[in-house]
C-alpha positions, 0 to 999 in steps of 0.5 A: 476477511472479504473487502467491502469497498465503499463505491457510493457517496463520499470517498472513505479516505481523503488527504487534505494536502496539495496533490503531487505527481505520485507517478514519480516515486511510484515508478522509481520504486518499481524500476529500482526493484526491476534493477535489483531483480536483474542481478538475482540467480535462480537460488535467490529467486527461490529464497523465502520472502517475508510473506509467508509461503511465498518465495521472491519469485512469488512475491514478484508474480503477485506484483505482476498481478497488482500492477495489471489491476492498477493499469485497469483502475487508472484507465477506467478512472481516466475514462470516467467509469471507475471499476468495481472489481474488489467487491468481495475480494478476499486479500488473504486468499485471492492473491495466492490463487493468482500467484498459483497461476504463474507458478510454471513460469521461469524467474526470467519470464516473471521478471519480464512480466513485471517489467512490462507491467511497470511500463504499462503503468508508466504509460497510463500515468504519464502527464496527468494534471491535477484534475485527472489526479482527483478523478475517482479510481478503485482501490481496496477502500473503494472509490478514492481519488486517483492520487489516493489509489497511487498511494496504495500502489506505491505502499504495497510494492514498497513493502514487498520490495523489503519483503524480498530485499531483506531476506536476501541480505541486501540493503533496502533503498529508502527514498525520503518521498517514498517513505513519507508517502507510505507512512502517510498512507498506511497510517490511514489505511487500517482506519479506512478499511474499518470504516468500510466494514461498517465501523462507526467508531471515531478517534484520531491517530497522530504519527511523527516519524524521523529520518525522514521527518514525517508528521501525519494526523489521521482523523477517523470516522465515517470518512477518514481524513489525512492531514498534517494539522495539529493532532487532537489532545485525545489522539493516539500518538506513534513516534519513531523512525519513519521506516520502522513505523511503516514496517510496524503499520504494515504488520512486518515489525513490532511497534516502537512502543506499547499501545494501550489496549483501548487504542488498538482498534485504530491499528487493527483494520489492516490486520483484520482485512489481510489476516495479518498477525502483529509482531512482538 
């Protein structure tokens, strides 16, 4: 499905919480991933990932492209002219075409490009103040505050890290602030994508994760609002281990409990946009 980012009017996705320096978990995650890649041999680079049709090398090639986009998006946001590149972007097709362009590169070249991209991202995110983190930047839902864009960038690479680490039989590192931020973001991403596609449905999703403890309430309407407030009485509740909930909401694993048919729409926006199939 083609993305329909919202560029005009109020941002489709809003976080009612203090603005932290999102560069800290974002860059820690990518540098950890770079360290992991340095220990892989050619056979491991060729191992199938959890992303259908992609090896470890192809997942990293994808992240090279996404980090190049984030650098452009951040630079444009800081210049006061946020990009509009994602209108009509097909997340089920275009990333594969971008990866195809790197298929001739050796693993070492892909790794070097990934590491260069991480440092380029670090350079544009260095020493941002709260006003800069609040500037409008482009992400799949459209123009959102820069700190929201950074949440998307963290979640995307975090889930792809697991996409390669788990098939290689290694143990993923679950840093609490990374897990918490990813859970807060991915719980809201599906509803935000539904809103940008023209959905006028309203509802609420409450997620309570453990290890680390995470409470997030997503109020869904024309604008999707994320907070740690008390959940509305009619909210869909999800409970479980925080990592498992991120996996489920990213359509990498089953949900920890049954979801009533009438509530499934709250969870379907990401699957529709990225052509993902539910597990379990």
